[in-house]
C-alpha positions, 0 to 999 in steps of 0.5 A, a space after each residue: 500499499 502507498 503511504 505517500 501524501 501530496 499537496 500538488 499545487 503547493 509542490 509538498 511531495 511526502 512519499 513516505 509518511 507512516 501511520 505508526 513507529 516501532 520502540 522495541 518492537 511496540 508499534 506506537 502510532 503517530 495519531 496518539 505520539 501527536 494527541 499527548 504532545 498536544 496536551 502536554 503543550 497545552 498544559 505548559 501554556 496553562 501554567 504560565 497563565 496560571 503563574 502570570 495570574 497569580 494562581 496556583 500552578 499545583 492546582 492545574 497539574 493535579 486538575 490536568 491529570 483528572 481533565 484529560 482522562 475525562 476528555 478522553 472518555 468524553 471524546 470517545 464517547 461522543 463519537 461513539 454515541 454517534 457512529 453507534 451503528 460502525 460500533 454496536 456489532 464489534 463493542 471491543 471496537 469502541 475501545 480501539 482508539 489507535 485509528 482515531 475517533 476522538 471527537 473535539 466536542 466530546 472532550 471541551 463539554 467534558 473538560 467544561 464540566 470537569 473543570 466545575 466539579 473540581 474547582 467547586 472541590 477545590 474552591 476555586 473559581 471555575 470561570 478562572 480556571 476555564 479562562 487559564 486552561 481554554 488557552 492550552 486547550 486551543 493550543 492542543 486542538 491546533 497541534 492534535 489535527 496533525 493527528 488526522 493527517 497521519 491517520 488520512 481521516 478527518 478530510 473533506 469532499 474533492 477540491 482542486 484549491 491550492 491547498 488540496 490534497 492527494 491521498 491514497 484511494 485504499 488509504 481512506 475510509 470506503 464511508 468517506 469517499 464521495 462519488 465527487 472525489 470518485 469522479 476526479 481520481 488521479 492515477 499517480 504511479 499506478 496507484 489510485 489517488 483521491 484529491 480532497 479538503 485538508 479539513 485537519 490545517 484549515 482547522 489547525 490554521 484557525 486554532 492558532 488565530 484563535 489562539 493569537 487572539 486570545 492571547 491578545 485580548 485576554 488582559 483586556 477581559 472585562 469579567 471571569 469566563 470571557 475568555 473561555 466563552 470567547 474560544 468557544 464561540 472562536 472555534 465555533 465559528 470556524 468549525 461550522 465553516 469546516 464541518 461542512 465541508 468533511 465527509 466523516 461528519 457525525 449526524 443527529 438521529 431522524 434530522 441527518 444534520 452534522 451534530 458538531 455543526 449544529 453545536 457549534 452554531 448554536 454556541 456562535 448564536 447564544 454567546 455573544 447574547 451572553 457577553 453582551 448582557 454580562 458587560 451590560 450588568 458590569 456597567 450598570 453595577 458601576 453605575 450604582 
């Protein structure tokens, strides 16, 4: 099987892109390595922000252990629930995350719930913790999306745009391949390639933009919790667009609507309303 990945319009030709590396005879998936790197760098960013704002970094180290575990569980459950037809005949495959299958929104939702529980037990400010942790979270997302690159997953439909990516037809899941992709198959050295939107790249770059904007704004926030709300809003805008391109969308039952796109859309609508109301309340209190 070919392991090549090409970006023809950018002149990038990667002939050997494996899915794993062997260490002492043990195969370790690049997907897991990259997710792990994303978590580590995200933690460092959160610790730096905690130090900058005078918080106890030890609290974030304790929180990270719990949050990472539950976030992975939440991300997997979210994916499995909305892909139940894939797993109902083989329940053990639910535990196989080497091939991907972690949904960002499942992890985010679980992380937020975990933060409120942890903050309540430790008698800390949950909104402040969320403001601090979300900087690391978006950095982790930015890095983690490259795991999809190595797994040849989370891509969009056919495109001939400048960022178009070509991957071997037999390297992609059959369920992710559309008629449009098959109509534009490219044969290279006897191997059939599909040409698609690299949505992992779009989301990674979008998360970088969101991170830069949050870092630039964080000193101007009007209330604790505003940064995490702006993260949800900013990431949500990008997700509404990017999710519409993907061919592996998780769908809502009955309606068939992309669940992450719907969730992102709701967040994008509600968050500005909440921020505006909160700012008005603060101004009203200042006048009294």
